[in-house]
N, C-alpha and C positions, 0 to 999 in steps of 0.2 A: 473481414470474412469470418464467418462462424464455422469452426471446425467440428466435425462429427466423430464421435468415438468409434463408430463402425468403420469409418474410412481409415482411421489411424490403425486399428487392429488389422485391417486387410493389408495395409502397407507393411506392417511389421511381420506379416507372414513371409515376406521376401528375405528375411534375415535368418541365418542359421548361426546359433551360438556354438563357438568352438568346443569340440568334444561332445556335443549333445546328439548330433546326427538328425535333429528335427528342427523345424522352424521355431522361432522365438515364442510364438503364441501356442503352438502345439505342445512344446516341451514344458510349458507352464512357467517359463521364465518371466513372462509379463504378468505382474500381479495386479496392476491397476492402471487405468488410463483416465485422466481427468482433463476436460477441455473447458476453456473460458474464452470465448470469442476466437481470436487468432493465437491464443496461448494453449499449450498442451504440456501436461506433466505425465511422464511415463515412469512407473515404478517397476524395477526389474529385481529379480532374485537369481543370482548365479551360484553355481556350486564350486567355483574356483576363486581363490583370493588373488590370483595372478594379476598384477597391475596392467599388463598389456592386454589381457583378455577383457578386463573391465573398460579400459579406454577404447578398445576396438568396438565393444558393444555400444558404448555411448555415441561414438562417431557414426556408427552404422544407423542407429536409431534416428539421429538428427538428419542424416543424409537422405534416408529413405522417405521420411516425412516431407522433407523439402522437395524431393524428386517426384513422389507419388501423390502427395496431397496438396501442399501449398508451400511455394518456395520462400515465402516471407514469414512462415510460422515461427513463433517464439517457442522453442522446445527446451524443456528442462528434464534431465534424466536422473532419477535417484536409483542408485545401485546398492543392494544389500547382498552380502555373501553369506550363504547358509551352507556350511560344510557339514557333512554327515558325521555324527558322533559315533565313534566305534563303541559298541556295546561290550562290556567286559564279559568274558566267558564265565559260565556258572561256577566252575570250580577254580577260577583263576585266583591265586593268592600272590600278592607282591612280596617277594622275599621269602625266606625260610623261617617259619614260626618256631618258637622255643616252647616245647611242651611244658604246661603248667604255668605259663606267664600270660596273664590276661591282657595287660596293657603296657605298651612300651612308649615312653614319653621322652622325646629328644629335647634337651635344654640347650639352647644355642645363643650366640651373641655375634653381632657383626664384627665387633672389635674386642680386643683384650682390655682388661682393667675395669670392666663395668660391674664386676661382682657376680658373674655367672655361677662360678663354683660355690660361692657363699650362698647364693639363692638356692642352688640345687641341694646343698647339704641341709639347709634349714627346711626346705620343702620335703625332703626325705624323712627327717625326724618328725615333722609335724604329721605327715601321713601315718607314720608308725604310731604316734601318740593317739591318733584317731582310731587305731585298731586295724589298719591295713597291713598286709604283708608286703614289705618293700625291699627292693634291691637297688643298688647304685653302681653303675659301671662308669668308672672314670676313663672316658675315651680321649681325654686330652693327653695324648701320648707324649708330647714334648714338654708339657708343664703340668704333671699330675699333682693334685693338691688334696685329694680325698684322704690319703693316709694321715696327713697333718690335721685336717679339719675334724677327723673322727678319732684322733689320738691313738692311731694304730700303726705308727711309722715302723715299729720294730717287728710287727707281725709278718708272718709268711704263710700263704695259703698251703694247706695240706692236701695230699692226694687221698681221695676216697673212692670206693668201689660203688658204681651205680650199675646194677645188672652185671654184665661182663666187661664193663669199661671202667677205666680209671679217669676220674675227673677232679678238677680243682674245687676245693671247698672254699667258698667266699669267707672272708673275715667278717665277723659280725660285731657291731657295737650300737648301742642306743636303739636296738630293734631293727637295724638296717644291715642287710647283707651287702658287702662291698668287695669289688675287685678293681685293681688299678695297676698300671705298669709300674707305679711307684713301689709296689711290693717286691718287684723283681730287680730293682736297681739300687745302687748305693746313693746316699744323699748327695754326694759330690760328683755323681756320674751323670754326664749329659747323654741323652738319647739322640744319637745321630743316625737316623734311619731314613732311607728313601721310602716313598709312598707304599710300594708293594710289601715291604717288610713290616711297616707299621700296620697295614691292613691285615696281614697274616696274624700278628700278635693280637689284634683286636678280635679277630674271628675265633682265636683260641679261647680268649676270655669270655666270649659270648657263648659259643657252642660247646666248649669243653669244660664248662663249669657246672657244678651241681647247685643250680639256683633253687631247685625245689619249687614249691607253689608260691607264686607271687601275684598280688593284685596289681602292683606297679613296678616296672623296672625303669628307673630314670637313667638316661644317658647324658653324662656331662661332656658335651662336645667341645672340641677346640674352638677358639675364636676364628672368625672368618668363614670362608666357603672354599673348601678344597678337597683333596683326595680322601681324607678320613671321612668327611661327610658323605661323599658319594659312595664309598665302600660300605658304610653302615646302611645307607638307604637301599643299596642293592642287596644287602644281606638279610635285612629284617623287615617285617611288616610293621612299620612304625604307626602307632595309633594316632599320634599327633605331635606337634612341635610347639615349644614355648620359646619366645625370643626375649632376652633380657637386654635392657638398655638403660643408660643414664639420660637425663633430660637435655643435655646440650646437643647442638646441631651436629657436631662432628661424630658423635655416637649414633645419633638418629639416622644419619645418612647411611651408616653401615648396617644398622638394624633393618632399615628398609630393604637393603640388598639381601640380608639374611632371610627375611620373609619371602622375598621374590624367589630365592633359591628353592625353598620348600614348595612354592606354588608353580614351579615349572612343570610343563606337561610330562617331561621325562621322569620327574620325581613325584609330584602330586601327593605330598603329605599334608593333611589338614593342619592349618595353623590354629592352635587352640587360643592363642592370644599373646599379648605383650605385657611384660612386667617392667615397671619403672623402679630402678634401684637408685639409692642416694637422692631421693626425690627432694628432700629438704633437710635442714639442720636445725635442731632445737637445743639450745644450751640447757644444761641441767639447772642452772640458776634462773633461767627464764623459760619455764615450761610451757607458757602460752604463746611464745614467739616462734615463728617459722622463718628461716632464712633460706631462700632458694639459690644456693651457691652455684649450681650448674644450670639454672634456668627453671622455669615453672611449667609443669605439666607437659613437657615436650613429648614424652612417650605416649601420654594419653591422647594428645592431638594427633600424633602419628597413627595411632590405632584407629581413630575416627577417620582420618584421611584415607587410609588404605582398607578400611572396612573389615578390621579384625577385632576381636574382643580385647578390651583392656582389663587385665586381670587384677591389677592393684599396684600400690606403691609401697616402697620400703624406705624409711627415712635414713639419713646418714647419721649413724649413732656409733660412738666409740666402742661401746660394749659389744657390738656385732663383730667388729674387727678383733677385739681382744678374745672373744669367745672362740672365733675361728683359729686364732693363733695357739690357744691352749688345747684345742681339740675337743671342745664341747659346744656345739652349735647353739647360737643365742636363743633359738626357739624353744630350747629345753628349759629355759628360765620360766618359772611360773608366775602368773599374775603380774606381767609386765606389758607395757605397750608394744614391745617387740614381739612377744608371744602372740598377742592379739592380732598384730599386723600380719604375721605369717599364717595364723589360723584362717583369717579372712581370705588371704591370697590362695591358700591351699584349697579351701572350699570352692573358690571360683574355678580353680584348675580342674577339680574333680567334677564339678557341674558341667564344664565344657566337655570333659571326656564322656560324661553321660549323654549329653546332647549329641555329640559326634557319633556315639555308638547307636543312638536311636535313628539318626538321619542317614547314616552310611552303613553298608553291609559290613558287619564285623567278621573277623577271621575265625571266631568261635562264638558259641552261644553266650550271650550276656544277659544278666538279670540285674535289676536295681533293688537294693535294700536300703535301709536307713541305719546309719552308724554314727555315733558321736554327733548327732544333730546335723548330719551332712549326707547327701546322696552318695551311695557307694556303688562301685562297679565290681561285680563278682562274676565268676564263671558259673 
């Protein structure tokens, strides 16, 4: 028996989709009907993802075609869910902006020990070398390392007047303004705080600080996904996030979760990309050799797999560790492969910020200039 499209549509008028109040054809839920002899394909588009609603619609379509048209018809139902996208309000800004700060970049890692703070400090000094105004907030409350990496362990922020308010003046070194909980604790003092207390301390360093004019404020987040991350995402309009990982599977699994955290609907922070740290080891006596101690291009493959940009790789080099330990980030060394690697990485990060600010509504006016051979983001 040859089935007719008109007969199928007439039969489908007997079905009412739950929550619509109209029959399936009248409501527009039926997008297409195709017949081939005794076979029929019905394409539906529903406004609810509820499994029981989809299943009921499928059963009803098959049953009504069998009852009203042909009892032996071979029926296939394709269901697509089209949920309406809530349009953002014109003046809606996620989080509380900080006057004078153009871009806030969160640097995260799924797990500890992958070199997130090392990458953050070198990214900060490279941005400063390129001519940007840079701040770094060490948000790793329980393991602050910025004071050591910038050789400012003994420094203490002073109080300055901004208008009629007293604010903390960030410590500055190598052209980077820095605030860290490490400035307010003793070297042998453990920070044993519950989430709300840690969040309050962070808010003070964010909003009660005299950051001044900054092109970039880098947030060195704690490893993992927890209270501190949520508090910061709720407090600030983050421009974008960068995830740092090493190439081995155990780190990549956590990096994947870190990316997923930023991409959740309730957070929705653009992921600028993934950085692969400790990508390979090259001995000084064998400069042309590369040894992939933790695996080869794992973070690069992860970036491709989850469709986020790959920002670059940093080799496993002893001098990077030594530089961090003595408080002079390795990217400050001139005419070295390490300086070149961090410059390339930093240019990629800046370009992703430029692309993000062109594609998505910024929280303040952005214009693009050229600085140090790299696209720059300015107010």
